[in-house]
C-alpha positions in Angstrom: -17.4 14.4 -31.6 -16.0 16.7 -28.6 -18.3 14.6 -26.2 -16.7 11.4 -27.4 -13.3 12.4 -26.9 -14.0 13.9 -23.4 -15.6 10.6 -22.6 -12.7 8.5 -24.1 -10.1 10.6 -22.0 -12.3 10.0 -18.9 -12.3 6.2 -19.6 -8.5 6.1 -20.0 -8.0 8.1 -16.8 -10.6 5.9 -14.8 -8.8 2.8 -16.1 -5.4 3.9 -15.1 -6.6 4.9 -11.8 -8.2 1.5 -11.2 -5.1 -0.3 -12.4 -2.7 1.7 -10.2 -4.8 1.3 -7.0 -5.4 -2.4 -7.6 -2.7 -3.8 -5.4 -0.7 -5.7 -7.9 1.4 -5.5 -10.8 2.4 -7.6 -13.8 4.8 -10.4 -13.2 3.3 -12.1 -10.3 4.1 -9.7 -7.5 1.9 -8.5 -5.2 2.2 -4.9 -3.8 0.9 -4.5 -0.4 -0.3 -1.5 1.5 3.2 -0.8 3.2 5.6 1.0 1.5 8.3 -0.9 3.4 7.5 -4.0 1.7 9.6 -5.9 -0.8 8.4 -8.8 -2.6 10.2 -11.6 -4.0 9.4 -13.5 -7.1 10.8 -16.8 -8.3 14.4 -15.4 -9.1 14.3 -11.6 -8.3 13.1 -9.0 -6.1 10.0 -7.2 -7.5 12.1 -3.9 -7.2 15.9 -3.4 -7.1 16.0 -0.7 -4.4 13.9 0.7 -1.6 14.2 4.0 0.1 13.3 4.2 3.8 13.4 6.5 6.8 16.3 6.1 9.2 15.0 3.8 12.2 12.6 1.9 10.0 12.6 -1.8 8.8 11.7 -3.4 5.6 9.4 -6.5 5.4 10.6 -9.4 2.7 7.7 -11.3 1.4 7.9 -14.3 -0.7 5.3 -14.5 -3.5 6.2 -18.0 -4.7 7.3 -21.3 -3.1 10.7 -21.2 -4.6 13.6 -21.1 -2.0 15.2 -17.8 -1.2 18.2 -17.4 1.3 18.8 -13.7 2.0 22.0 -12.3 3.5 24.1 -9.1 3.6 26.0 -8.4 0.5 25.4 -8.6 -3.5 26.0 -10.3 -6.5 28.9 -8.6 -8.6 29.7 -9.9 -12.1 27.8 -13.2 -11.2 29.9 -13.8 -8.0 28.2 -13.6 -4.7 29.9 -10.9 -2.5 29.0 -11.4 1.2 29.5 -8.1 3.1 29.6 -6.8 6.5 28.3 -3.1 6.0 28.7 -1.0 9.2 25.2 0.4 10.3 23.4 -2.3 8.8 21.4 -4.9 10.5 22.9 -8.4 10.3 21.0 -10.7 7.9 22.7 -14.1 7.8 20.9 -16.9 5.7 17.3 -15.6 6.2 15.2 -18.4 4.5 12.1 -18.3 2.6 10.5 -21.5 1.2 6.6 -20.6 1.2 4.3 -18.3 -0.7 3.2 -15.6 1.6 6.2 -16.0 4.1 7.3 -12.7 5.4 10.1 -11.7 7.5 11.1 -8.2 8.9 14.7 -6.9 8.5 15.7 -4.0 10.7 15.8 -1.5 12.0 18.2 0.4 9.6 19.4 3.0 12.4 22.1 4.4 10.3 21.7 6.5 7.1 23.4 5.1 4.0 23.1 2.7 1.2 23.0 -1.1 2.4 22.8 -4.2 0.2 20.9 -7.6 0.5 21.2 -10.5 -1.8 19.6 -13.9 -2.4 22.5 -16.3 -2.1 20.5 -19.1 -4.1 19.5 -16.8 -7.1 22.4 -15.1 -9.3 21.8 -11.4 -9.7 19.1 -11.1 -7.2 20.1 -8.0 -5.3 18.3 -5.5 -3.3 19.7 -2.0 -2.4 18.2 -0.3 0.8 18.7 3.3 0.8 18.3 4.9 4.4 17.6 8.7 4.8 
């Protein structure tokens, strides 16, 4: 009986490890090898925030053929709030229309918290934390 329990625990651990290292997560998002990648689904970012080092850039990647137009700012109470944030790279209507399309934003040379949003999809916000 003890061997069966140990075998079951090992099976669970191996399964968790394989799933965690498989390179993808539920919801149709593909997680790449770079920790500075942010994937976009049909109506949202795969993650709502990313923390990067000062001087780094992020790569935005569309996982669908849905059009996204990314700019500085954020959605607040269902209202788009374009913003110029001192220290943030200017992102002005960066357009994505194909699955697999990617664009680099940055570098972020100033420490702080900055915001990007999709002007097309209500509530599609990304917070970039630069340390």
